[in-house]
N, C-alpha and C positions, 0 to 999 in steps of 0.2 A: 535354345538354352532357356531354362526357366528362371525368371527373376522373382525375387521375394521382396515385398514391401517391408521396411523396418517396423518393428513392433516394440511396444513398451509394456512391461508386465510388472512394474513396481507396485507392491501392495499399497493400498491407499484407502483412506477414510475421509469423508466429509463430515465435519461437526456443524450441525445446523440447530435451529431453534424456532419456536413459533413466533418469537418477537425479540426485539433488542432487549438487553439487560436480563436475559434468561440464564446466563452463565457460560456462553460459548467460549469466551476468551479464557476463563478459568479452566474449563475442561480441555480445550485444545492445547493451551500452553502447558498445563499440568501433564497432559498425556505425552506431549513432545518430550518434556523433561524426564518423565518416568521411563519412557522407552529408551531414551538416551542413556539413562543410568544403567539400563540393562545391557548396554553395549551395542544397541542398534544405531545405525546411522540414519537419522530422521531428516527428511526433507520437509521444511515448514512452508506453508502457503496460506494466503489470505484472499478470499473472494472480494473483489471490489477495489476501490481506490484508496483504502485506508493505509496510512503510512505508519501509524503508531503501533498497532498490534504486531506487525512484523518485527519490530524491535524487541518485543517480549519473546516472540517466537525464536529469534536469533539467540537470545540469552538462554532459552531453554534447550535448544538443540545444538548450539555451536556452529550453525550454518546460517548464511544470510537468508533473511525472510523474503519471500517473493509474492507478488500479487498476481492474481488471475482475474482479469477484468474483460468480460465479453463485450462491453460497450466500447471501452477505450481501444482495445486491440482487435475487436471483432471475434465472433465465435470460432472462426477457423484457426486462430492463433492460440487458443486456450490450451489445447492438448500439446501442441509443440512447445509452448513456453513451460508447461508443467514438466514435460519430458526433459527439457534442458535443465531445469532446476533440480529434478529428482535423479539425474544421472548418477549411477554408482551408489544410490542409497538403498537401505534395506526396507524402508517403509516411508510413506508420505502421509502427513496429516494436514488437511485443508480446513481452515476455519471459515465458516460462512459469514454472511453479512445480513444484518437486519433480521426480519422474519424469513423463513426458508423460501417462500414464494414471492418475496418483495424484490422487484428489479427496477430497471430504469422507468421513470414515471411515464405512464401512458403508452408503454411499449411491451406490454404483456410480460412474458417470462424473461426477457432479455436482461442479462447480467445478474439475475437472481442466483441464490445459492443452488436452487433446484436446477436451473439451467446449466450451471457449471458442473454440477454432479452428473448430469446426463452427458455432457460433453466429455467428461473424464471416465464415464462408465464406472463410477465409484459408488459403493454403498454409503448410506447416510446414517449417522447416529444423531438422534433428536434429543437435545438437551431441554428439559422441561422444568420451569420454575414451579415447583409443587407446593410452594409455601402457603397458598390460600385455597387449596382444593384437596379432594380425596377421590371419590368415585368419578367425578367429572373428568379426571385425567384420561380415562378410557375413551370418552367421546372426542377429546382433543386429539389424542394420538391416532385414533381410528380415522378422524377426518384428514389429518396430515398424510397418513399412510395411503389413503385411498384417493386423494384429490387428483394425483397424476400417476397413472399406472407405470409410467416410464421411470419414475423415481423410486428407488428401492430403499426403504427405511429398514435397516437391518437390526436396529436396537434402539433403546431409549435409556438415557441417563437422567435420573431424577435428582434435581438440585434443590437445595434449601429445605430438606426434609427435617421436620421438627423433632421426631422421636421414633422409637421402635414401633409404637402403635400406629403412628402416621405412615411409616414405611409399609407395615402390614396391610393397611387399607389400600394403599396405592398399588401394591403388588397384586392383591386380590382383584382389584378393578381391571388391571391391565391384562390379566390372564385371558380374558375374552377377546382381546385384540389380536392375539397371535404375535405381537411384537415383544421380543424378549427384553427384560430389564438387564442392562449390562453394567449398571452402576447406580449407587445411591450416595449422594453427598449431603452431609449435614451442613447447617449454617456455620460458616467459619469467617468471621470478620478479618482474620489475619491475611486472607488471600485477596482482600479488596485492594484495588489500586486507585489512587486519587484521580479525580477528574477536574476539568475546568471548562472554559468556554468552547473548546473544539474537541472534547473527549478526554481520554486518559492522558496523564502526564507522561511524556516520552521517557524511555529508559535512560537516555543520555543526560537527563536532568535529575535523575534520582538513582544513580547507579547502584549504590549499596542497598538502598531500600528495595529496588527492583529485584536484585538478586535474592533478597529474603522473601519477597512476595512470590517469585517463581518457585523457590524451594518449598514454600507453603502449598502452592498449587500442586506441585508434584507429589507431596506427601498426602494431600487430600485425595488425589486421583488414585494413587497407589493403594491407599487404604480402602477406598470406596468403590473402585471399579474392577471388573474382571478383565485384567490386561490380556490374558491368554485368549479370551473370547473376542476381544477387540482386535487383536492381531490376526486371529483366524478370519474374522469378518473382512479385514483389510485384504487378506490373501485371496478372497473370493471375488475381488474386482476383475472386471473384464479386461481383456487385452486391448490396448490402443494401437491402432495402425497409423503409420506415418512417421516421418523423420522429426527428430527434435529440432527446435529452433536453434540457430547459431548466428551470431553477429557476422555480417559480411566483412571479410578481412581485406584491408587495403595495405599494400606495401608502401611505407612512407618513403618519400624521395628527399634526400638531404637531412635525414634524422627526424626524430619525433618532436612534434610541437608540444610544449608544456601547456596543459590546460589545468588551471587552478579550479578546484571544486570546493565551495564553502561547506564546512561541516561544523562540528561542535554542538553544544546544547541549543543554540539559536536557530540552527539550520539542519534539521534532522529528516526532512521529507525528501526522499529520493528513491527512485526505482533502481534496483540492482542492475538491470539491463542497460541503463544509461551509461554507467561507467564502462561496462563491457563493450558497448557500441563505440564509445569514444576511443577506447584502447585499440579495438579492432580497426578503427578508421585511421590509426596512426598517431594517436595522442599519447603523451606521457601524463597520466592523470596524477595530480598531487593535491591532496586534501589539506586545507588550512582552516583555522578557527578564527573567525572575525572578532571573537570576544578577547582573544589572547595574542594573536599574531599581529605584530605591527608592520609587517611587510608581506607582500605577495610572494609566493614561491619564486625562487631564482629562475629567470628566463621565461616567466609567464607570457604566453602569447594569446591566451583566451581565458575567459572566466565564466563559470557556471555557478549561479546562486539559486538554489532550489527553495523549497518551502520550509516552513518551520514556525517559530514563535518569536520573531524579533520584537514584538510588542512587549514580551515579558522581559526583554533584555535591552530595552531602548537606552537606558542610562549607560550601560556598559559599552554598547555598540557606539554610542555617541562619544563616549570618553576616549575611545581608541581613534584619536584624530589622525595619527600617522597612516593607519590602514585606510581610513576613509579617503584621505588625500591620494593614496596610491591607487585606489579603485577609480577615483575620479580621473586621475591622470591617464590611466590605462584606457578608460572609456572614451575620454575626449581625444585621445590619440588615434581612435578608430579601431581599436582591437575588438574582436568579437566578444560580446557579453550576452549570455542567455540568463534571464532572471524570471523566476516563476513565483508569484504570490509573495512570500516573505522576501525574496530577492527584489521584487518590485518595490516593496516598502523601503528596503535598505538603500535603493538607488534614489529615492525621493530627496527633496530638500530637507524635510524634517518628518519625524514620526512622533505624534503626540507632543509636539512642541520642541522636541530635541533634534539637534542637527544630525542629519545622516550624510550620505555621500554627495548629494547635490548634483547628480548626473542628470536627473529628470526635473523639469520645471513643474513640480507637483508636490503636494503635501499629503501626508497620510495620518489617519487617526483611528482609534478604536471606535466601534459603533455597537449599539445594542442589538441590531438586526443581524441575524445569521443569513449569509448568502451561501446557498448550497444547491448543487445539482449538476447533472451532466450537461454538456454543451456541444452543439454541432457548429464548428467554427471553420472559417475560410480565411486564408491569409489575404489581407487587403492589398499589400504591396510586397515587393521583394525584400527579403531580410537575410540575415546570416543563417537562419534556420530553414527557410523555405521560399520558393518563388511565389509570386502573386498567383492567387487562385488555388493554392494547395488547400485541400480540405483535411481537417484533423478532428477527431473526437477528443473531447477535453472534459475536465472536471473542475468545478469552482467550489471553494470551501473556505470561508473567512468571515470574521466579524470586524473587519476594518473597512474604511472608505478611503480611496485615493481621489483627490480633486486637483485637476480635472481627471476624469476617468479614461481619457484617451488623448493622445498628442496629435499634432498636425498630421502625422503619418501614423495611423493606428496599427496595432499588431494584428488584430482579428476582427472580423465581422461575425456576429452571432445572430442566428435566426430566432431562436427562442431561449429565454424570454427576450423579446425585442420586437423588431430587429434593432440592433445597436452595434456600435463599434467600441472596442476597448483596447487598452494597452498602448505601448509606445515603440516605434521604430525610429531610431536616429543614429547616424553614423553606423557603428557596428553593434549597437545595442538593440536587443529584442526583449522587452519587459512587459509582463502581462500577469493578470490574476490567474489565468488558466493553467492547470496542470495537464500536460500531455504525456503519453507513453511513447517514447521514441521507437520502441520495437514495432509499432504499427506503421511507422514511416522511417525505415532505417536510413533513408537518404538524408534525414535531418542531421544525424551525427556526422556523416561523411561530409556534408556541405559545411557544417560548422568547423570541423577540423581543417578542411581545405582553406577556409577563410583565415583560420589561425596561421597557416603556413604563409599565406600570400599577403596578409594585411601589414 
């Protein structure tokens, strides 16, 4: 009997750029919205560990935004995770990260947009900021198109074009490259989204303004891009072989354990697969907002507090004393608590001088220095997330400092930069600056939910 490997043939495009701030988010988000307006079911994706852009993607497409990170999850999981997210969709749009060939520091192409495009066998559309060039655009596009013959640049979108004459010069120059121009966007300040110390302001913090911005992006892409040509290019993507990723399902014994997950404007950083893994492991996931809810969800047996911007809401978080006390009571009672970055700050005694939950004997404050980068981490001791010795890939991204940086029982040991230890493990609490992707270690969610049942 002949067996056939499952395949994925969802039309797909990767939106890349020569550098950051070239207009990838505008084009990718606007394209998602414009295609959705046409009645297509669009699957939105983001290369790398970015949590903010997927929020705009979700607003544009009406589907949860998903990340594809070849460092955190490993190259072998990129296509399966893509297939999981894109199941049942008409087309997928993947927004790149940084410059197209920029990946994990010192590790070649790993986790770059180009790397992910190759793993997905997807054509690339290069978004070029043409605001300060004319004929030189041809050299730039030729260089990017020829650098890696395994990357197929199927077209270019010119952004921030000043005038009809400027567009004519750019098009004439690009004729010699053989790369077609699939769109020309004029400068449009209405599509800009505000930024601050860690990038764009998340959708949850500016809902109405974000809706307007996404609508403006869609209008700009609709007016300036050849949507039919972009869809045709997406349909030329190669077939992917292999099964889609699925969270391992555990049949709960004695009912589902309620796991409270922090949400709202202060805690917006989370990978979609985390909730899916918790649910599959037997948890009843209930989202609550630490800015507004004075109680944890009824029957809470475990708590997950992901990343976000608690430093922007320190006064409001501190003022919600009933919830702070409820979190502390749960943690001191030994319930499993998983806190990443923003969650770490919330569990400290204070943040910028304002009282927080007081679960950890540490203080947190804003800092001018940006801490950013991938990390190779190992669990120092046993915790609710992993046994001692477990290796996980992670990402660190913050402008705050926690003092001390590690407790008597640290969460992780990090080789570079370092070596050093960081984070806190005490009772059922695992608190750390490091963001991890649980799909790379599905036993994490199962272990956490099992501890929720038995604690």
